[in-house]
TIMIVO-692833 format. One line per field, with one value per atom (N, C-alpha, C): x, y, z; residue number from 1. Coordinates in steps of 0.05 Angstrom, whole numbers, plus 32768, in hexadecimal, padded with zeros to 4 digits. Layout:
x <- (X; ...) $
y <- (Y; ...) $
z <- (Z; ...) $
drenlo <- (NUM; ...) $
END
This chain:
x <- (80CD; 80AE; 80A6; 808B; 808E; 8097; 80A6; 80B5; 8092; 8081; 8065; 8054; 803A; 8021; 800D; 8009; 7FF4; 7FDC; 7FCD; 7FB1; 7FA6; 7F90; 7F81; 7F67; 7F63; 7F48; 7F35; 7F1A; 7F01; 7F06; 7F06; 7F0A; 7F22; 7F2D; 7F42; 7F3B; 7F30; 7F2F; 7F1F; 7F0D; 7F02; 7F07; 7F1F; 7F2F; 7F4E; 7F56; 7F67; 7F54; 7F47; 7F31; 7F2D; 7F28; 7F26; 7F45; 7F57; 7F75; 7F77; 7F75; 7F80; 7F76; 7F55; 7F4B; 7F56; 7F53; 7F59; 7F7C; 7F90; 7FAC; 7FB8; 7FAA; 7FB6; 7FAE; 7F9B; 7F93; 7FA8; 7FB9; 7FD2; 7FEC; 7FEB; 8003; 800E; 8006; 800F; 8006; 800B; 8003; 8010; 8005; 8014; 8030; 803B; 8053; 805D; 8043; 804B; 8027; 8020; 8003; 7FFF; 7FF4; 7FEC; 7FD2; 7FD5; 7FBA; 7FB9; 7FD0; 7FDA; 7FDF; 7FEC; 7FFA; 7FEF; 7FE5; 7FE9; 7FED; 800A; 8018; 8022; 801C; 8029; 8034; 8051; 806B; 806D; 8062; 805A; 8042; 8032; 8011; 8005; 8004; 8001; 7FDE; 7FDB; 7FBD; 7FC0; 7FB6; 7FB2; 7F93; 7F95; 7F77; 7F77; 7F63; 7F5B; 7F57; 7F68; 7F66; 7F62; 7F66; 7F64; 7F7A; 7F8E; 7FA8; 7FAE; 7F9A; 7F9E; 7F7B; 7F6F; 7F58; 7F5E; 7F3C; 7F3A; 7F40; 7F4E; 7F53; 7F40; 7F39; 7F23; 7F2B; 7F1D; 7F20; 7F39; 7F42; 7F5A; 7F58; 7F6C; 7F6B; 7F85; 7F88; 7FA4; 7F9F; 7FAF; 7FB5; 7FDA; 7FC5; 7FDB; 7FE6; 7FFE; 7FFB; 7FF7; 7FF4; 7FEA; 7FFB; 8002; 8018; 8006; 7FEE; 7FE9; 7FC6; 7FB3; 7F9A; 7F87; 7F93; 7F7F; 7F83; 7F9A; 7F9C; 7F8F; 7F8C; 7F73; 7F57; 7F50; 7F39; 7F33; 7F49; 7F42; 7F3B; 7F50; 7F4E; 7F34; 7F22; 7F12; 7EF8; 7EFB; 7EEA; 7EED; 7EFE; 7F02; 7EF3; 7EF3; 7EEA; 7ECA; 7EBF; 7EA4; 7E97; 7E9F; 7EA1; 7E98; 7EBA; 7EAA; 7E9B; 7E8C; 7E7B; 7E81; 7E98; 7EA4; 7E93; 7E9E; 7E88; 7E9E; 7E8E; 7E96; 7EA4; 7EBD; 7EBF; 7EC3; 7EC2; 7EC9; 7ED2; 7EC5; 7ECA; 7EE1; 7EF1; 7F0C; 7F01; 7F1D; 7F15; 7F2E; 7F31; 7F47; 7F41; 7F51; 7F53; 7F66; 7F58; 7F6F; 7F78; 7F69; 7F6B; 7F83; 7F91; 7FAB; 7FC1; 7FB8; 7FCB; 7FCA; 7FD5; 7FC7; 7FC5; 7FD7; 7FD7; 7FC5; 7FB8; 7FB3; 7F9D; 7F9F; 7F84; 7F80; 7F61; 7F62; 7F4D; 7F47; 7F2F; 7F2D; 7F1B; 7F0E; 7F01; 7F05; 7EF6; 7EF8; 7EE3; 7EE0; 7EEC; 7EF6; 7F02; 7EEF; 7EED; 7ED3; 7ED4; 7EEC; 7EDD; 7EDE; 7ED8; 7ED0; 7EE7; 7EFA; 7F1D; 7F1F; 7F24; 7F19; 7F41; 7F42; 7F53; 7F4F; 7F6D; 7F66; 7F7E; 7F72; 7F92; 7F96; 7FA8; 7FB9; 7FCE; 7FCE; 7FD9; 7FDB; 7FF3; 7FF7; 8005; 8013; 801D; 8035; 8043; 8062; 8071; 8084; 8095; 809F; 80A2; 80AA; 80C0; 80D2; 80D7; 80C9; 80B9; 80A6; 808C; 8091; 8084; 8065; 8056; 8035; 8032; 8019; 800A; 8019; 802A; 8039; 802C; 8032; 8020; 802A; 8018; 8020; 801D; 8005; 8000; 7FE7; 7FF2; 7FD0; 7FCF; 7FAF; 7FA5; 7F9D; 7F9F; 7F9D; 7F8D; 7F71; 7F64; 7F6C; 7F72; 7F7E; 7F6B; 7F70; 7F6D; 7F68; 7F87; 7F98; 7FAA; 7FA6; 7FBC; 7FD4; 7FCB; 7FF0; 7FF7; 7FEA; 8004; 8004; 7FF8; 800B; 8020; 801B; 802F; 804B; 8045; 805F; 806C; 8058; 8064; 8076; 806E; 8075; 808B; 8088; 80A5; 80C3; 80BA; 80C0; 80D6; 80CA; 80DF; 80E3; 80DD; 80DB; 80F8; 8114; 812C; 813B; 8121; 8130; 811C; 810A; 80FB; 80FE; 8108; 810E; 80F1; 80E5; 80CE; 80D7; 80BE; 80C9; 80A5; 80AC; 808E; 808E; 8073; 8068; 8056; 8042; 8027; 8022; 801E; 8017; 8003; 7FED; 7FCE; 7FB2; 7FA6; 7F93; 7F82; 7F7C; 7F73; 7F84; 7F9A; 7FA9; 7FCB; 7FDF; 7FF1; 7FFD; 8012; 8014; 803C; 803D; 8058; 805F; 807B; 8082; 80A1; 80A1; 80BB; 80C8; 80D3; 80E5; 80CC; 80BA; 80A1; 808C; 8087; 8070; 8064; 804A; 8047; 802F; 8023; 8012; 8011; 7FF2; 7FEA; 7FD3; 7FDC; 7FCC; 7FAA; 7F97; 7F80; 7F73; 7F68; 7F55; 7F3B; 7F2B; 7F14; 7EF3; 7EDF; 7EC1; 7EC7; 7ED2; 7ECD; 7EDC; 7ED1; 7EDE; 7EFC; 7F0A; 7F24; 7F2D; 7F47; 7F53; 7F60; 7F56; 7F5C; 7F70; 7F85; 7F96; 7FA2; 7FB4; 7FC5; 7FE7; 7FF2; 8014; 8025; 802F; 8043; 805E; 806B; 8080; 8096; 80B3; 80C2; 80E3; 80E8; 8104; 811C; 8130; 813E; 815F; 8170; 8194; 819D; 81A1; 81AC; 819B; 81A7; 8197; 81A0; 81B1; 81B0; 8193; 818F; 817C; 8162; 815D; 814A; 814C; 8160; 816C; 8159; 8164; 8169; 814B; 813F; 8121; 8114; 8118; 8104; 810C; 812E; 8135; 8126; 8123; 811E; 80FE; 80ED; 80D3; 80D1; 80DB; 80D0; 80D6; 80F5; 80F5; 80E3; 80D9; 80C4; 80AF; 80A5; 8093; 807E; 8081; 8071; 8075; 805F; 8066; 806D; 807D; 8092; 8079; 8084; 8071; 8080; 809B; 80AD; 80CB; 80DF; 80FF; 8103; 811C; 812D; 8137; 8134; 813C; 8137; 8144; 8146; 812C; 811F; 80FD; 80FF; 8110; 8114; 80F8; 80DF; 80C8; 80B8; 80D2; 80C8; 80DF; 80F3; 810B; 8120; 8136; 8151; 815D; 8167; 816E; 8162; 814B; 8128; 8131; 8139; 813E; 8129; 811B; 8105; 80FD; 80F7; 80E3; 80CD; 80BD; 80A4; 809B; 808F; 8079; 8068; 8052; 8032; 802F; 802D; 801E; 8005; 8008; 7FF1; 7FD3; 7FCB; 7FBA; 7FB9; 7FC5; 7FD4; 7FDB; 7FDE; 7FEB; 8007; 8012; 802C; 8039; 804E; 8063; 8079; 8089; 80A7; 80B7; 80CF; 80E8; 80F6; 80FE; 8107; 8126; 8133; 8148; 8143; 8150; 8142; 8166; 8176; 8194; 8197; 8185; 8193; 81A3) $
y <- (7FE0; 7FDC; 7FE5; 7FE3; 7FF8; 7FD0; 7FDD; 7FCB; 7FBD; 7FC8; 7FC6; 7FD4; 7FC6; 7FE1; 7FC6; 7FD6; 7FC8; 7FD6; 7FC6; 7FD6; 7FCA; 7FDB; 7FC5; 7FC5; 7FA7; 7FA5; 7F96; 7F96; 7F97; 7F7E; 7F69; 7F4D; 7F38; 7F34; 7F2A; 7F0D; 7F04; 7EE3; 7EEF; 7EF9; 7F02; 7F0D; 7F24; 7F2E; 7F22; 7F03; 7EF5; 7EE2; 7EDE; 7ECA; 7ED6; 7EF3; 7F08; 7F05; 7F09; 7F12; 7EF5; 7ED9; 7EC0; 7EBB; 7EBF; 7EB9; 7ECB; 7EE7; 7EE6; 7EFA; 7EF1; 7EF5; 7ED4; 7EC1; 7EA8; 7EA9; 7EA9; 7EB2; 7EC1; 7ED5; 7EE1; 7ECB; 7EBD; 7EA5; 7EA7; 7EBE; 7EC2; 7EB4; 7EB1; 7EA3; 7EB1; 7EBB; 7EC3; 7EB7; 7ED2; 7EC7; 7EC6; 7ED3; 7ED0; 7ECA; 7EC1; 7EC4; 7EBA; 7ED0; 7EBF; 7ED6; 7ED4; 7EE3; 7EFC; 7F05; 7F25; 7F2C; 7F25; 7F35; 7F1D; 7F1F; 7F09; 7F1B; 7F13; 7F1F; 7F15; 7F21; 7F1B; 7F27; 7F1E; 7F35; 7F4F; 7F62; 7F7B; 7F89; 7F75; 7F7B; 7F77; 7F7F; 7F76; 7F77; 7F6A; 7F6A; 7F63; 7F7D; 7F70; 7F74; 7F6C; 7F78; 7F91; 7F9F; 7FC3; 7FC1; 7FCC; 7FD7; 7FF0; 7FFD; 8010; 8022; 801F; 802B; 802B; 8016; 8016; 8013; 8022; 8021; 8015; 800E; 7FFE; 800F; 800C; 8011; 801F; 8032; 802E; 8044; 8041; 804D; 8052; 8033; 8034; 8026; 802E; 801C; 800A; 7FF8; 7FEB; 7FDC; 7FD2; 7FC6; 7FC4; 7F9F; 7F84; 7F7F; 7F78; 7F71; 7F5D; 7F57; 7F42; 7F38; 7F1B; 7F1C; 7F19; 7F18; 7F0E; 7F26; 7F24; 7F32; 7F1C; 7F01; 7EEB; 7EE7; 7EED; 7EF7; 7F07; 7F24; 7F30; 7F2B; 7F12; 7F12; 7EF5; 7EE4; 7ED7; 7EDD; 7EF4; 7EFF; 7F08; 7F13; 7F21; 7F10; 7EF5; 7EE6; 7ECE; 7ECE; 7EC0; 7EDA; 7EE5; 7EF3; 7EFF; 7EF9; 7EFC; 7EDF; 7EC9; 7EB4; 7EAE; 7EB7; 7EAE; 7EC9; 7ED5; 7EF1; 7F07; 7F0D; 7F25; 7F3A; 7F56; 7F6C; 7F73; 7F79; 7F7F; 7FA1; 7FA8; 7FCE; 7FD6; 7FC6; 7FC2; 7FAF; 7FA3; 7F86; 7F91; 7F7B; 7F76; 7F87; 7F94; 7F9B; 7FAC; 7FC0; 7FD7; 7FEE; 8002; 8017; 802A; 802F; 804A; 805C; 8064; 8085; 8084; 8063; 8064; 805D; 8050; 8047; 8036; 803A; 802F; 800C; 7FFF; 7FDF; 7FE0; 7FED; 7FF0; 7FD4; 7FC5; 7FB0; 7FA9; 7FB2; 7FAE; 7FA4; 7F94; 7F8C; 7F98; 7F9B; 7FA3; 7F9B; 7F91; 7F85; 7F96; 7F95; 7FA5; 7F8F; 7F8F; 7F80; 7F7E; 7F6E; 7F75; 7F93; 7FA5; 7FBB; 7FCD; 7FCC; 7FDE; 7FE9; 7FE5; 7FEA; 7FE5; 7FE9; 7FE4; 7FD5; 7FB7; 7FAF; 7FA3; 7FA7; 7F9F; 7F8D; 7F83; 7F6F; 7F84; 7F83; 7FA6; 7F92; 7F8F; 7F7F; 7F99; 7FAA; 7FC1; 7FC5; 7FA0; 7F9D; 7FA0; 7FB2; 7FB2; 7F98; 7F93; 7F82; 7F91; 7F7F; 7F85; 7F70; 7F76; 7F61; 7F5B; 7F6C; 7F72; 7F50; 7F39; 7F22; 7F2E; 7F1E; 7F23; 7F19; 7F2A; 7F33; 7F3F; 7F50; 7F66; 7F7C; 7F95; 7FAD; 7FBA; 7FBE; 7FCC; 7FEC; 7FF7; 800F; 8015; 802F; 8037; 804C; 8054; 8075; 8070; 808A; 8094; 80AC; 80B9; 80C3; 80DB; 80F1; 8103; 8116; 812B; 8144; 815D; 8160; 8176; 816C; 8170; 815E; 816C; 8185; 8194; 8195; 818B; 8188; 8173; 8157; 813B; 8138; 8147; 8150; 815A; 816C; 8177; 8165; 8153; 8135; 812F; 811B; 810D; 8118; 8129; 8133; 813C; 8141; 8146; 8124; 8116; 80F3; 80EE; 80F0; 80EC; 80E5; 80F5; 80EF; 80D0; 80CC; 80C0; 809A; 809E; 8088; 8081; 8085; 807B; 807F; 808E; 80A4; 80B4; 80C2; 80DA; 80E7; 80FA; 810F; 80FA; 80EE; 80EC; 8102; 80F5; 80FF; 8119; 813B; 8145; 815B; 8152; 8165; 8164; 8179; 817A; 8161; 8161; 8145; 812D; 8135; 8118; 811E; 8111; 8116; 8103; 80EE; 80D5; 80D0; 80C4; 80C2; 80A6; 809F; 808A; 807C; 8061; 8058; 804B; 8036; 802A; 8018; 8011; 7FF5; 7FFB; 8014; 8011; 803B; 8034; 8058; 8055; 8072; 8077; 8085; 8093; 80AA; 80BA; 80D4; 80DC; 80F3; 80E5; 80F3; 8105; 8114; 8123; 812C; 811A; 8121; 811F; 811A; 8112; 80FD; 80E7; 80CF; 80CB; 80B8; 80BF; 80C2; 80C8; 80CB; 80AD; 80AB; 8090; 8095; 807F; 8079; 8063; 806D; 8055; 8049; 8057; 803A; 8042; 802A; 8029; 8024; 8037; 8037; 8031; 801D; 8024; 8018; 8038; 8032; 8023; 8013; 8003; 801B; 800A; 801B; 800D; 8018; 8003; 8000; 801C; 801E; 8031; 802D; 803C; 804F; 8064; 8086; 8087; 807B; 8084; 8086; 8074; 8072; 808D; 809B; 80AE; 80CE; 80C6; 80E4; 80E3; 80C3; 80D1; 80DA; 80D2; 80DA; 80F8; 80F4; 8119; 812C; 812D; 8138; 8138; 812E; 8125; 813E; 8136; 814B; 8166; 8168; 8181; 8197; 8185; 8192; 819D; 8199; 8194; 8180; 8167; 8148; 8146; 8134; 8121; 8106; 8102; 80EA; 80D4; 80C3; 80AA; 8092; 80A0; 8081; 8089; 808B; 8090; 8086; 8089; 8074; 8061; 8048; 8037; 8015; 8009; 7FE2; 7FD6; 7FCE; 7FBF; 7F9D; 7F95; 7F75; 7F6A; 7F74; 7F63; 7F64; 7F68; 7F68; 7F4D; 7F58; 7F43; 7F4A; 7F43; 7F4A; 7F5A; 7F73; 7F8A; 7F9C; 7F8C; 7FA7; 7FC5; 7FCF; 7FF1; 8005; 8012; 8027; 8040; 8050; 8062; 8069; 8080; 807E; 809D; 80A9; 80BF; 80C2; 80D5; 80D8; 80E7; 80E5; 80F2; 810F; 8113; 8133; 8124; 8106; 8100; 80EA; 80E4; 80DB; 80BB; 80B6; 809A; 8099; 807E; 8075; 806F; 8084; 8081; 807A; 8061; 8057; 8056; 8057; 804D; 8038; 8024; 8017; 8003; 7FFB; 7FEF; 7FCC; 7FB8; 7F9C; 7F9B; 7FA1; 7F91; 7F7A; 7F6E; 7F52; 7F4D) $
z <- (7F98; 7FA8; 7FC7; 7FCB; 7FEF; 7FF8; 8013; 802B; 8031; 8034; 8043; 8039; 803E; 8041; 8055; 8069; 8077; 807D; 807F; 8090; 80A1; 80B4; 80C7; 80C1; 80C4; 80B9; 80DD; 80D1; 80ED; 80EA; 80DB; 80E1; 80D1; 80E4; 80D4; 80C4; 80D0; 80C1; 80A5; 80A4; 8090; 807D; 8081; 8071; 8067; 8078; 806F; 805D; 8062; 804F; 802B; 802C; 801D; 8002; 8011; 800C; 8000; 8013; 800B; 7FEF; 7FEC; 7FD8; 7FC1; 7FB7; 7FA7; 7F99; 7FAE; 7FAC; 7FA9; 7FA9; 7FA5; 7F8C; 7F79; 7F5E; 7F50; 7F65; 7F53; 7F5F; 7F66; 7F6A; 7F85; 7F94; 7FAD; 7FC5; 7FDE; 7FF6; 8012; 8024; 803C; 8043; 8046; 804B; 8063; 8079; 8097; 809D; 80B2; 80BE; 80DB; 80EF; 8105; 8110; 812E; 812D; 812F; 812E; 812B; 8111; 80FC; 80E4; 80CD; 80B9; 809C; 8090; 807F; 806F; 8055; 803A; 8020; 801B; 8022; 8020; 8022; 8017; 8015; 8018; 8020; 8025; 8041; 8055; 8071; 807C; 808B; 8096; 80B2; 80C6; 80DA; 80F6; 8104; 811B; 811F; 8112; 8121; 8145; 814A; 816C; 816C; 8188; 818D; 8182; 8182; 8178; 815C; 814B; 812C; 8126; 811F; 8112; 80FA; 80F0; 80D6; 80BF; 80AD; 8092; 8084; 8079; 806C; 804C; 8037; 8027; 8012; 8015; 800D; 7FF1; 7FDB; 7FC0; 7FBA; 7FB7; 7FB3; 7F9F; 7F85; 7F77; 7F79; 7F72; 7F72; 7F53; 7F4D; 7F35; 7F35; 7F18; 7F07; 7EF0; 7EE7; 7ED9; 7EBD; 7EB9; 7EA0; 7EA3; 7E88; 7E98; 7E95; 7E95; 7E9A; 7EB9; 7ECB; 7EDF; 7EED; 7EE4; 7EF0; 7EEA; 7ED7; 7ED0; 7EEB; 7EF4; 7F0A; 7F21; 7F29; 7F45; 7F40; 7F30; 7F2E; 7F33; 7F20; 7F2B; 7F3D; 7F48; 7F68; 7F7D; 7F80; 7F91; 7F8D; 7F6D; 7F71; 7F75; 7F6E; 7F72; 7F95; 7F99; 7FBB; 7FCF; 7FBA; 7FC2; 7FCD; 7FCA; 7FC6; 7FB8; 7FC1; 7FB5; 7F9F; 7F7E; 7F74; 7F6E; 7F67; 7F6A; 7F52; 7F38; 7F15; 7F0A; 7EFE; 7EF2; 7EE0; 7ED7; 7EC7; 7EAE; 7EA9; 7E82; 7E87; 7E6F; 7E64; 7E7D; 7E87; 7E89; 7E7B; 7E64; 7E56; 7E69; 7E75; 7E83; 7E92; 7E9B; 7EAE; 7E9E; 7E7B; 7E77; 7E64; 7E43; 7E2E; 7E2F; 7E3C; 7E44; 7E61; 7E74; 7E8C; 7E89; 7E9A; 7E9C; 7EB5; 7EC3; 7EE1; 7EEC; 7EFD; 7F04; 7F20; 7F34; 7F47; 7F5D; 7F71; 7F8B; 7FA3; 7FB8; 7FCF; 7FE4; 7FF4; 8006; 801F; 8038; 8046; 805F; 8059; 8061; 805C; 803A; 8022; 801B; 801C; 800B; 7FEF; 7FDF; 7FBF; 7FBC; 7FB2; 7FAF; 7F8B; 7F83; 7F58; 7F5D; 7F49; 7F43; 7F23; 7F17; 7F05; 7EF0; 7ECE; 7EBD; 7EB9; 7EB3; 7EA5; 7E89; 7E7C; 7E6E; 7E66; 7E7C; 7E7C; 7E88; 7E80; 7E95; 7EA8; 7EBE; 7ED6; 7EE9; 7EF7; 7F0F; 7F1D; 7F2C; 7F40; 7F38; 7F4D; 7F4D; 7F50; 7F3F; 7F49; 7F65; 7F64; 7F80; 7F8D; 7F8A; 7F93; 7F95; 7FAF; 7FA8; 7F8A; 7F7B; 7F5E; 7F61; 7F78; 7F77; 7F93; 7FA6; 7FA6; 7FA3; 7FA9; 7FB3; 7FC8; 7FD5; 7FE8; 7FEB; 7FF1; 7FF9; 8008; 8007; 801A; 8014; 8038; 803F; 8027; 802E; 8021; 800B; 7FF8; 7FE2; 7FE5; 7FE9; 7FE0; 7FF9; 8011; 8034; 802E; 8022; 8025; 8009; 7FF0; 7FDF; 7FEE; 8000; 8007; 801E; 802D; 8042; 802B; 8015; 800D; 7FF6; 7FEA; 7FEB; 7FF9; 8012; 8027; 802D; 8026; 8031; 8018; 8008; 7FF0; 7FE4; 7FE8; 7FF1; 7FFC; 8012; 8025; 801F; 8007; 8012; 7FED; 7FDB; 7FC4; 7FB0; 7FB9; 7FA6; 7F99; 7F8A; 7F79; 7F6B; 7F60; 7F5C; 7F45; 7F3F; 7F26; 7F13; 7F0E; 7F09; 7F22; 7F14; 7F2C; 7F18; 7F24; 7F0F; 7F22; 7F19; 7F29; 7F3A; 7F4F; 7F5D; 7F64; 7F5E; 7F59; 7F5D; 7F6D; 7F68; 7F6F; 7F5E; 7F59; 7F61; 7F78; 7F82; 7F7A; 7F68; 7F59; 7F67; 7F71; 7F71; 7F60; 7F59; 7F43; 7F32; 7F40; 7F38; 7F3D; 7F4E; 7F5D; 7F5C; 7F62; 7F6A; 7F7F; 7F8C; 7F95; 7F95; 7F93; 7F88; 7FA4; 7FA6; 7FB3; 7FA8; 7FB2; 7FA4; 7FAC; 7FA7; 7FAF; 7FA2; 7FAD; 7F9E; 7FB2; 7FAB; 7FB6; 7FCB; 7FC6; 7FD4; 7FF0; 8005; 801B; 801E; 8036; 803B; 8039; 8036; 8041; 805C; 806C; 8088; 8092; 80A3; 80B4; 80A8; 8094; 807F; 808E; 8089; 808F; 8077; 806F; 805A; 8068; 805C; 8063; 804E; 8043; 8030; 803D; 8029; 802F; 8031; 803F; 8041; 8041; 8033; 8036; 804D; 8052; 8075; 808A; 80A2; 80B2; 80B9; 80AD; 80A8; 809B; 807A; 8071; 8088; 8098; 80A7; 80BF; 80C2; 80D2; 80C2; 80B0; 80A2; 8096; 808C; 808A; 80A1; 80B9; 80CE; 80DA; 80D1; 80DC; 80C6; 80B2; 8097; 80A3; 80A9; 80AA; 80C0; 80D7; 80F0; 80E9; 80DC; 80DE; 80CD; 80B3; 80AB; 80B6; 80D3; 80E7; 80E8; 80D3; 80DA; 80F4; 80F2; 8111; 8118; 812F; 8135; 813C; 812A; 8132; 8140; 8147; 814D; 8142; 8154; 8149; 8142; 8135; 812A; 813F; 8136; 8149; 8143; 814F; 814B; 8156; 8143; 8150; 8153; 815F; 815E; 8165; 8167; 816B; 8153; 813C; 8120; 810D; 8115; 811E; 811B; 8121; 8127; 8112; 8117; 8104; 80F9; 8102; 80F5; 80FC; 80E8; 80F5; 80EC; 80F3; 80E4; 80EF; 80E4; 80F1; 80EA; 80F6; 80EC; 80F2; 80DD; 80EB; 80D8; 80E0; 80D5; 80BC; 80A5; 808F; 8099; 8088; 8091; 808E; 808B; 8092; 80A6; 80BE; 80CA; 80C5; 80AB; 80A0; 80AE; 80B3; 80C4; 80AF; 80AC; 8091; 80A4; 8095; 80A0; 808D; 8093; 8083; 8095; 8087; 8098; 8089; 8099; 808F; 8096; 808D; 809A; 80A3; 8098; 80A6; 80A2; 8083; 807C; 806B) $
drenlo <- (1; 1; 1; 2; 2; 2; 3; 3; 3; 4; 4; 4; 5; 5; 5; 6; 6; 6; 7; 7; 7; 8; 8; 8; 9; 9; 9; 10; 10; 10; 11; 11; 11; 12; 12; 12; 13; 13; 13; 14; 14; 14; 15; 15; 15; 16; 16; 16; 17; 17; 17; 18; 18; 18; 19; 19; 19; 20; 20; 20; 21; 21; 21; 22; 22; 22; 23; 23; 23; 24; 24; 24; 25; 25; 25; 26; 26; 26; 27; 27; 27; 28; 28; 28; 29; 29; 29; 30; 30; 30; 31; 31; 31; 32; 32; 32; 33; 33; 33; 34; 34; 34; 35; 35; 35; 36; 36; 36; 37; 37; 37; 38; 38; 38; 39; 39; 39; 40; 40; 40; 41; 41; 41; 42; 42; 42; 43; 43; 43; 44; 44; 44; 45; 45; 45; 46; 46; 46; 47; 47; 47; 48; 48; 48; 49; 49; 49; 50; 50; 50; 51; 51; 51; 52; 52; 52; 53; 53; 53; 54; 54; 54; 55; 55; 55; 56; 56; 56; 57; 57; 57; 58; 58; 58; 59; 59; 59; 60; 60; 60; 61; 61; 61; 62; 62; 62; 63; 63; 63; 64; 64; 64; 65; 65; 65; 66; 66; 66; 67; 67; 67; 68; 68; 68; 69; 69; 69; 70; 70; 70; 71; 71; 71; 72; 72; 72; 73; 73; 73; 74; 74; 74; 75; 75; 75; 76; 76; 76; 77; 77; 77; 78; 78; 78; 79; 79; 79; 80; 80; 80; 81; 81; 81; 82; 82; 82; 83; 83; 83; 84; 84; 84; 85; 85; 85; 86; 86; 86; 87; 87; 87; 88; 88; 88; 89; 89; 89; 90; 90; 90; 91; 91; 91; 92; 92; 92; 93; 93; 93; 94; 94; 94; 95; 95; 95; 96; 96; 96; 97; 97; 97; 98; 98; 98; 99; 99; 99; 100; 100; 100; 101; 101; 101; 102; 102; 102; 103; 103; 103; 104; 104; 104; 105; 105; 105; 106; 106; 106; 107; 107; 107; 108; 108; 108; 109; 109; 109; 110; 110; 110; 111; 111; 111; 112; 112; 112; 113; 113; 113; 114; 114; 114; 115; 115; 115; 116; 116; 116; 117; 117; 117; 118; 118; 118; 119; 119; 119; 120; 120; 120; 121; 121; 121; 122; 122; 122; 123; 123; 123; 124; 124; 124; 125; 125; 125; 126; 126; 126; 127; 127; 127; 128; 128; 128; 129; 129; 129; 130; 130; 130; 131; 131; 131; 132; 132; 132; 133; 133; 133; 134; 134; 134; 135; 135; 135; 136; 136; 136; 137; 137; 137; 138; 138; 138; 139; 139; 139; 140; 140; 140; 141; 141; 141; 142; 142; 142; 143; 143; 143; 144; 144; 144; 145; 145; 145; 146; 146; 146; 147; 147; 147; 148; 148; 148; 149; 149; 149; 150; 150; 150; 151; 151; 151; 152; 152; 152; 153; 153; 153; 154; 154; 154; 155; 155; 155; 156; 156; 156; 157; 157; 157; 158; 158; 158; 159; 159; 159; 160; 160; 160; 161; 161; 161; 162; 162; 162; 163; 163; 163; 164; 164; 164; 165; 165; 165; 166; 166; 166; 167; 167; 167; 168; 168; 168; 169; 169; 169; 170; 170; 170; 171; 171; 171; 172; 172; 172; 173; 173; 173; 174; 174; 174; 175; 175; 175; 176; 176; 176; 177; 177; 177; 178; 178; 178; 179; 179; 179; 180; 180; 180; 181; 181; 181; 182; 182; 182; 183; 183; 183; 184; 184; 184; 185; 185; 185; 186; 186; 186; 187; 187; 187; 188; 188; 188; 189; 189; 189; 190; 190; 190; 191; 191; 191; 192; 192; 192; 193; 193; 193; 194; 194; 194; 195; 195; 195; 196; 196; 196; 197; 197; 197; 198; 198; 198; 199; 199; 199; 200; 200; 200; 201; 201; 201; 202; 202; 202; 203; 203; 203; 204; 204; 204; 205; 205; 205; 206; 206; 206; 207; 207; 207; 208; 208; 208; 209; 209; 209; 210; 210; 210; 211; 211; 211; 212; 212; 212; 213; 213; 213; 214; 214; 214; 215; 215; 215; 216; 216; 216; 217; 217; 217; 218; 218; 218; 219; 219; 219; 220; 220; 220; 221; 221; 221; 222; 222; 222; 223; 223; 223; 224; 224; 224; 225; 225; 225; 226; 226; 226; 227; 227; 227; 228; 228; 228; 229; 229; 229; 230; 230; 230; 231; 231; 231; 232; 232; 232; 233; 233; 233; 234; 234; 234; 235; 235; 235; 236; 236; 236; 237; 237; 237; 238; 238; 238; 239; 239; 239; 240; 240; 240; 241; 241; 241; 242; 242; 242; 243; 243; 243; 244; 244; 244; 245; 245; 245) $
END
């Protein structure tokens, strides 16, 4: 899985209400909540500020245990007054057993509950996939290929307009289409040791990508938190972290 995916929101209380409403239907409640961060294991929201502008045009899919849970996710959002982005139903273009329902969060990001029909050790409510719309598909593909050996991801589908990278049981797709570009996402991948964090950072900088925080411990998050950060071609903040736990 992702270690975590984080977005900045324009109104933390409003976004917290949205994600509490829909994710509780999938059986998950916040693992942490305060005035600066609300976290559902691998999904984090925090208030936008000058350093962290609002995340826009992201698509995130959350894993649902059944088709009925997808229906309940969507219905909970609609009943609470949130906007539809696609009613529950089969989406065979994504897979023969793919069943999803889509809503828009308060900042217009697309949030989906998805049941793919396959068995998985990943618990319901965790991030299943992301779609990130990019300015230059080939440039973004080169970046993620560069860091792939240190992040546990590998190149999957590679077709005109869409490149998909996969982990053991999740995916994210880079999209080139006519819709607005995705802005201001933070992606963090897990590492098993500090050496992998350093190797990720060194490989990215050697390939000419921009440093956003060198390898080191960040005790502000918790003792032993060891991470490094670089920016991808669209300015998204990409991290590899070893929690030393």
